[in-house]
C-alpha positions as CSV (number, residue, x, y, z in Angstrom):
1,M,80.4,92.4,114.9
2,N,77.6,90.0,113.4
3,V,78.8,86.7,111.2
4,R,78.1,88.1,108.1
5,A,80.8,91.3,108.9
6,W,82.7,88.2,110.2
7,G,82.6,86.5,107.1
8,V,83.4,90.4,105.0
9,L,86.4,90.6,106.6
10,F,87.5,87.0,106.5
11,V,86.9,87.6,102.5
12,L,89.0,90.5,102.3
13,S,91.5,90.1,104.7
14,G,92.5,86.5,102.9
15,A,92.3,88.7,99.2
16,I,95.1,91.1,101.0
17,F,96.7,88.6,102.2
18,L,96.9,86.5,99.1
19,E,98.5,90.0,97.1
20,G,101.3,89.6,100.1
21,I,101.9,86.1,100.0
22,D,102.0,86.7,96.2
23,V,104.9,89.3,96.2
24,A,107.0,87.7,98.9
25,M,106.6,84.3,97.5
26,L,108.1,85.1,94.0
27,N,111.1,87.2,95.7
28,V,112.2,83.8,97.3
29,A,112.0,82.0,94.2
30,L,113.7,84.0,92.2
31,P,117.2,82.8,91.9
32,A,115.3,79.7,91.1
33,I,113.7,81.4,88.3
34,R,116.7,83.0,87.0
35,D,118.6,79.4,86.4
36,D,116.0,78.1,84.8
37,L,115.1,80.8,82.7
38,G,118.8,82.1,82.1
39,L,117.8,85.8,83.3
40,S,120.0,88.6,84.4
41,T,119.9,90.4,87.7
42,G,118.2,93.4,86.0
43,T,115.9,91.1,84.2
44,L,115.3,89.1,87.6
45,S,114.9,92.6,89.0
46,G,111.9,93.4,86.6
47,V,110.1,90.6,87.5
48,V,109.5,92.8,90.5
49,S,109.5,95.6,88.8
50,A,106.7,94.6,86.5
51,Y,104.4,94.1,89.5
52,V,105.1,97.1,90.6
53,L,104.5,99.0,87.6
54,G,100.9,98.2,86.7
55,Y,100.1,98.6,90.0
56,G,101.7,101.9,91.0
57,G,100.4,103.0,87.5
58,F,97.1,101.7,88.0
59,M,96.3,102.2,91.2
60,L,94.6,106.1,91.5
61,L,92.8,104.8,89.1
62,G,91.6,101.7,90.5
63,G,90.8,103.9,93.9
64,R,88.8,106.2,92.2
65,A,86.8,103.0,89.9
66,A,86.1,101.6,93.0
67,D,84.4,104.9,94.6
68,L,83.1,105.9,90.9
69,L,81.6,102.1,89.5
70,G,81.1,100.3,92.4
71,K,83.3,98.5,95.2
72,R,81.9,95.1,95.2
73,R,82.0,95.2,91.5
74,M,85.4,96.6,90.8
75,F,86.8,93.7,93.8
76,L,85.3,90.8,92.2
77,L,86.3,91.5,88.2
78,W,89.8,92.7,89.3
79,L,90.5,89.4,91.5
80,T,89.5,87.3,89.1
81,V,91.8,88.6,86.2
82,F,94.6,88.3,89.1
83,L,93.5,84.6,89.5
84,I,94.0,83.9,85.8
85,F,97.3,85.7,85.1
86,S,98.9,84.3,88.4
87,G,97.9,80.8,87.0
88,L,99.3,82.1,83.4
89,G,103.1,83.4,85.2
90,G,103.5,79.5,85.8
91,F,103.4,78.7,82.4
92,A,106.6,81.1,81.2
93,T,108.7,80.0,79.3
94,E,110.7,83.2,78.1
95,G,111.3,85.9,80.3
96,W,108.9,88.0,78.8
97,M,106.0,85.8,79.6
98,L,106.5,86.4,82.8
99,L,106.9,90.0,82.7
100,T,103.8,90.4,80.9
101,A,101.8,88.2,83.6
102,R,103.3,90.0,86.7
103,F,102.3,93.7,84.9
104,V,98.8,92.6,84.5
105,T,98.6,90.7,87.5
106,G,99.6,94.2,89.5
107,V,97.3,96.2,87.3
108,A,94.7,93.6,88.9
109,A,96.0,94.2,92.4
110,A,95.7,98.2,91.7
111,F,92.0,97.9,91.2
112,M,91.2,95.1,93.5
113,A,93.3,96.6,96.8
114,P,91.8,99.9,97.2
115,A,87.9,98.6,96.3
116,G,89.3,96.2,99.6
117,L,89.7,98.9,101.7
118,A,86.7,100.8,101.3
119,L,84.4,97.2,101.8
120,I,86.0,97.0,105.6
121,T,85.3,100.7,106.2
122,G,82.0,100.8,104.4
123,T,81.3,97.3,106.8
124,F,82.4,98.9,110.0
125,P,81.4,101.7,111.3
126,E,83.5,104.5,112.6
127,G,85.3,104.1,115.6
128,P,86.6,101.1,117.9
129,P,84.6,98.2,115.2
130,R,86.6,100.0,112.3
131,N,90.0,100.1,114.3
132,R,89.8,96.4,115.3
133,A,88.6,95.2,111.3
134,L,91.7,97.3,110.3
135,G,94.0,95.9,112.6
136,V,92.7,92.4,111.5
137,Y,93.4,93.6,107.7
138,A,96.2,95.1,108.2
139,G,98.1,92.0,110.5
140,T,96.7,90.0,107.7
141,A,98.4,91.9,104.8
142,A,101.6,92.1,106.7
143,G,101.9,88.7,107.6
144,G,100.8,87.4,103.9
145,F,104.2,89.5,103.4
146,S,106.5,87.5,105.9
147,L,104.8,83.6,105.7
148,G,105.0,84.0,101.7
149,L,108.7,83.8,102.5
150,V,108.6,80.8,104.0
151,A,105.5,79.4,101.9
152,G,107.6,80.6,98.8
153,G,110.8,78.4,99.6
154,V,108.7,75.5,100.7
155,L,107.0,75.4,96.8
156,A,110.5,76.6,95.3
157,S,112.1,73.7,96.5
158,A,109.7,71.9,94.8
159,G,109.6,73.9,91.2
160,W,109.2,77.7,91.1
161,R,105.8,77.4,89.1
162,W,104.1,76.4,91.9
163,V,104.9,79.9,93.6
164,F,102.3,80.9,90.5
165,F,99.8,77.8,90.9
166,A,99.3,78.2,94.8
167,P,98.0,82.1,94.6
168,V,95.4,80.6,91.9
169,I,94.1,77.8,94.2
170,L,93.6,80.6,97.2
171,A,92.1,83.2,94.6
172,A,89.4,80.6,94.0
173,V,88.3,80.4,97.2
174,I,88.3,83.4,98.0
175,L,86.0,84.2,94.8
176,A,83.9,81.8,95.8
177,A,83.0,83.1,99.2
178,A,83.0,86.5,98.3
179,I,79.8,86.7,96.0
180,P,77.7,85.7,98.0
181,L,79.3,87.8,101.1
182,L,80.1,90.8,99.8
183,R,77.7,94.2,99.4
184,D,78.6,97.9,98.8
185,D,75.7,99.8,101.1
186,T,77.6,102.9,99.8
187,P,75.9,104.1,96.2
188,P,79.2,105.0,94.0
189,A,79.9,108.6,93.7
190,R,79.0,109.0,90.2
191,P,80.3,112.2,88.6
192,A,78.5,115.2,88.5
193,R,77.4,115.2,85.0
194,G,77.4,111.2,84.3
195,S,81.3,111.0,82.6
196,F,83.3,109.8,83.6
197,D,86.9,111.8,83.8
198,L,88.9,110.1,81.2
199,A,91.1,112.9,80.4
200,G,92.3,112.7,84.0
201,A,92.9,109.3,84.3
202,A,94.7,109.1,80.8
203,A,96.9,111.6,82.2
204,V,97.6,110.0,85.9
205,T,97.8,106.9,84.6
206,T,100.1,108.0,82.0
207,S,101.9,109.7,84.9
208,M,102.3,106.5,86.7
209,L,103.6,104.7,84.5
210,L,106.2,106.7,83.6
211,L,107.7,107.8,87.2
212,A,107.4,104.1,88.2
213,Y,109.4,103.3,84.9
214,G,112.1,105.5,85.9
215,V,112.2,104.3,89.7
216,V,113.0,100.9,87.9
217,R,115.4,102.2,85.3
218,L,117.3,103.5,88.6
219,E,119.1,99.9,89.0
220,H,121.2,100.4,85.4
221,G,122.9,103.1,87.3
222,T,124.7,105.8,85.1
223,E,123.9,103.8,82.2
224,G,121.4,105.5,79.9
225,F,120.9,107.9,83.0
226,G,119.9,110.6,80.0
227,I,116.7,108.0,79.3
228,T,115.9,108.0,82.8
229,L,116.2,111.3,83.4
230,S,114.2,111.5,80.5
231,V,111.5,109.7,81.7
232,F,111.1,111.0,84.9
233,A,110.5,114.6,83.2
234,A,108.1,113.1,80.8
235,G,106.1,111.6,84.1
236,F,106.2,115.1,85.9
237,A,105.1,116.2,82.8
238,A,101.9,114.2,82.5
239,L,101.5,115.1,86.3
240,A,101.5,118.5,86.1
241,A,98.9,117.9,83.1
242,F,96.8,115.9,85.3
243,V,96.5,118.4,88.1
244,G,95.9,121.0,85.6
245,I,92.7,118.6,84.1
246,E,91.3,117.9,87.8
247,R,91.5,121.7,88.7
248,R,89.0,122.1,85.7
249,S,87.0,119.2,85.2
250,P,83.6,119.2,87.0
251,A,84.1,115.7,88.2
252,P,87.5,115.4,88.8
253,L,89.0,111.4,89.0
254,V,91.0,113.0,91.6
255,R,89.7,115.5,93.8
256,L,93.1,117.5,94.9
257,G,91.5,118.9,98.3
258,I,91.8,115.1,99.5
259,L,95.6,116.2,99.9
260,R,94.7,118.6,102.2
261,T,93.4,116.3,104.7
262,P,95.7,116.4,108.2
263,G,98.6,114.0,107.6
264,L,97.6,112.2,104.5
265,V,100.8,113.4,102.8
266,R,102.7,112.0,105.9
267,V,101.0,108.8,106.1
268,N,101.6,108.2,102.6
269,A,105.5,109.3,102.7
270,G,106.3,107.3,105.5
271,A,104.6,104.2,104.0
272,L,106.5,104.8,100.6
273,L,109.9,105.0,102.8
274,F,109.3,101.8,105.1
275,L,108.5,100.0,102.2
276,T,111.5,101.7,100.2
277,A,113.4,100.1,103.0
278,F,112.0,96.6,104.1
279,A,111.5,95.4,99.4
280,G,115.1,96.8,99.3
281,F,116.6,94.7,102.4
282,Q,114.3,91.8,101.3
283,F,115.7,91.6,98.1
284,V,119.2,91.9,99.1
285,I,119.0,89.2,101.9
286,T,117.6,86.9,99.5
287,L,120.5,87.1,97.0
288,Y,123.1,87.2,100.7
289,L,121.9,83.7,101.5
290,Q,121.1,81.6,98.3
291,E,123.9,83.4,95.7
292,L,126.6,84.2,98.2
293,R,125.9,82.0,101.4
294,G,124.5,78.9,99.5
295,W,121.0,78.1,100.7
296,S,118.4,76.9,99.5
297,P,114.9,78.5,99.5
298,L,113.2,76.8,102.2
299,Q,116.4,77.4,104.2
300,T,115.9,81.4,103.1
301,G,112.6,81.4,104.1
302,L,112.3,79.6,107.8
303,A,115.6,82.0,107.8
304,M,112.7,84.9,108.3
305,L,109.9,82.8,109.5
306,I,110.0,85.1,112.4
307,V,109.3,88.4,110.5
308,G,105.9,86.5,110.7
309,I,105.3,87.2,114.3
310,D,103.2,90.6,113.2
311,T,100.5,88.1,112.1
312,I,100.2,87.4,115.9
313,L,100.7,90.8,117.1
314,A,99.3,93.3,114.6
315,P,95.7,92.0,114.9
316,T,95.7,91.7,118.6
317,L,98.6,94.0,120.6
318,T,98.3,96.9,117.7
319,P,95.1,97.6,117.9
320,K,95.5,97.9,122.3
321,L,98.8,100.2,122.0
322,V,96.6,102.6,119.4
323,N,93.8,102.9,121.7
324,R,96.2,103.9,124.6
325,F,99.2,105.5,122.8
326,G,97.5,107.2,119.6
327,T,98.1,106.1,116.1
328,A,101.4,108.1,115.4
329,R,103.2,107.0,118.7
330,V,102.6,103.5,117.9
331,L,103.9,104.0,114.1
332,F,106.7,105.6,115.0
333,A,107.9,103.4,117.7
334,G,107.4,100.5,114.3
335,I,109.6,102.7,112.1
336,C,112.3,103.1,115.0
337,S,112.3,99.1,115.6
338,A,112.9,98.7,111.3
339,V,115.7,101.6,111.8
340,L,117.6,99.3,114.3
341,G,117.1,96.1,112.6
342,Y,118.5,97.2,109.4
343,A,121.1,99.3,111.1
344,L,122.1,95.9,113.1
345,F,122.5,94.1,109.5
346,L,124.9,96.6,108.2
347,P,128.2,94.7,109.5
348,V,126.9,91.4,107.7
349,S,129.5,89.2,107.1
350,A,130.1,85.5,104.5
351,D,130.3,83.3,107.5
352,W,127.4,84.7,110.2
353,T,125.5,82.3,111.9
354,Y,121.6,82.4,112.1
355,A,121.7,84.0,115.9
356,A,123.6,87.1,114.4
357,M,121.1,87.5,112.0
358,L,118.2,86.8,114.5
359,P,117.7,89.9,115.9
360,S,117.4,91.8,113.0
361,M,114.7,89.6,112.2
362,L,112.8,89.9,115.6
363,L,112.8,94.5,115.0
364,L,111.3,93.6,111.4
365,G,108.5,91.5,112.7
366,L,108.2,94.1,115.4
367,A,108.3,96.9,113.1
368,F,105.4,96.0,110.8
369,S,103.4,94.7,113.5
370,L,103.7,98.2,115.1
371,A,103.8,100.0,111.4
372,Y,101.4,98.5,109.0
373,G,98.3,98.7,110.3
374,P,98.6,102.1,111.6
375,L,99.6,103.2,108.2
376,T,96.4,101.9,107.3
377,T,94.0,103.3,109.9
378,A,95.7,106.6,109.5
379,A,94.7,107.0,105.7
380,T,91.1,107.0,106.0
381,D,91.1,108.9,109.3
382,G,89.7,112.5,108.1
383,V,88.4,111.0,104.6
384,A,85.1,111.4,103.9
385,E,83.1,107.6,103.5
386,H,83.1,108.2,99.5
387,E,86.3,108.8,98.8
388,H,88.2,106.0,101.1
389,G,88.8,104.0,97.9
390,L,90.5,107.3,96.8
391,A,92.5,107.3,99.7
392,G,93.6,103.9,99.6
393,G,94.1,104.1,96.4
394,L,96.4,106.6,97.3
395,L,98.3,104.6,100.2
396,Y,98.9,101.4,97.8
397,T,100.5,103.6,94.7
398,S,102.2,104.8,97.8
399,I,103.3,101.5,99.4
400,Q,104.0,100.1,95.7
401,F,106.9,102.9,94.6
402,G,108.4,102.3,97.7
403,T,108.3,98.5,97.0
404,A,109.8,99.4,93.1
405,L,112.5,102.1,94.3
406,G,113.6,99.2,96.9
407,V,114.3,96.7,94.7
408,S,115.7,99.2,91.8
409,A,117.9,101.6,94.3
410,V,119.5,98.5,96.3
411,T,120.5,96.9,92.5
412,A,121.5,100.4,91.7
413,L,123.9,100.7,94.6
414,S,125.4,97.1,94.3
415,V,125.4,97.5,90.0
416,V,129.3,96.6,89.2
417,A,128.6,93.1,90.7
418,L,125.0,92.5,90.2
419,D,124.6,93.9,86.3
420,T,125.4,91.1,84.1
421,A,124.3,87.6,84.6
422,G,126.7,84.9,86.3
423,S,128.5,88.0,88.0
424,P,129.3,86.4,91.4
425,I,127.6,87.9,94.6
426,T,130.1,89.8,96.5
427,L,129.8,90.8,100.3
428,E,131.7,94.2,99.6
429,A,128.1,94.6,97.1
430,I,125.9,93.3,99.7
431,R,127.5,95.5,102.3
432,T,127.1,98.6,99.7
433,A,123.2,98.0,99.0
434,L,121.8,97.3,102.5
435,I,122.6,100.9,103.2
436,L,119.6,102.0,101.5
437,P,117.2,100.3,104.1
438,A,118.5,101.9,106.7
439,A,118.5,105.1,105.3
440,A,115.0,105.1,104.0
441,A,113.7,103.9,107.7
442,V,115.8,106.9,109.2
443,L,114.2,109.2,106.5
444,A,110.6,107.7,107.5
445,A,111.4,108.0,111.5
446,I,112.1,111.6,110.8
447,I,108.7,112.3,109.0
448,T,106.7,109.9,111.3
449,A,108.2,112.1,114.4
450,F,106.4,115.2,113.1
451,G,103.2,114.1,113.5
452,L,104.1,113.4,116.6
453,R,104.8,117.3,117.3
454,A,101.0,117.7,115.7
455,R,99.6,115.4,118.0
456,T,100.0,117.5,121.2
457,S,96.7,116.5,122.9
458,V,96.2,113.4,124.6
459,P,95.6,110.1,122.5
460,T,91.9,109.1,122.3
461,P,90.4,105.8,122.4
462,T,90.2,106.5,118.3
463,P,93.4,106.8,116.4
464,A,94.8,110.2,116.1
465,P,95.6,111.0,112.3
466,V,99.7,110.4,111.6
């Protein structure tokens, strides 16, 4: 790779690292935010879910906007919005202010992330160069999630508002480097009639917002169950309307034929379940360590530091394994590692030593090392380059819906203990909630196994579709 290509990779990896570290740091700071602002556990999970609502609701629109309006333009514009609203979150004095800031930050990420992935695939030619670049990119993203736990613990010890202010500094550095470095060599795929599919955009965004909100409402359990069902029904109705619009549109926002790309649906289902498991586990473990065990945010972050081995292994070891064994096999091994890690944590007790937790943390670090990169690579395999923004939008939509589902579902499973502000966290509630990550990871492994069956030929150096 030439110097400029390395610079582009550095900038775009920094942006996806920013997104991951932003989410992870906030998760570690949640108990401190609850104490300062007096939030209930439901509102506390809403701080996470507000980001996901914006991200999941606008991701497909963001992915297609990158293809239609220009990847560089969308990336720079929404990185700026991300920077501004991340900083505003640090000034929040009420729960609604924090929720609003997180929602807009999520919307910004929804436009920024698929544009960044498309810029990567547009900069590096298909084959080993692109695979290496995507390995570094995905490894950096996974590293953001894991290292953010430690950074969040350090910053939260100084004051939870620094969890919002620190990403502003990093975003400003990335923006300053991105302006001269980034180029968009692929011309925007303008709609055939020179118009934007506004009806399709409105329908899919409405659908994604409603479905994401329905997932978030799961944390209320049986309370208001009728409303939750109504939200889901409205979301699926809007999705059906979107499909009808796209079939008739001369310039569809989402070409429905992309869903027939081999393995694409399986990749996105696997990504959704993989992140459902990890997000649910991370939320529960934060409450377990800080509210049941009385650990500090810094101790919590250090406890999960070992998960950050993916920062080293993902860009170095994983591409070599993919070239030798194929994407599907490496991904399957990663998800199986996660299954074992969650299973080992199920019998957790109130006086577990860190040595008892360590095997699970190691296995989760290995899982992210082996799974996250192949998921990112497979998301664009077999997809035309001018639709890579859309393919990235589909992947990140799945990731964010998985994150929302994980946090909401574990809260719903432990709703009796966690529903009211001030209610003590019980070990039984923790154990019950931990069933969700294990079950989601098992489902992800089953789905990925079908990719192994579909892949009957000998792997080539180019990763096979999952």
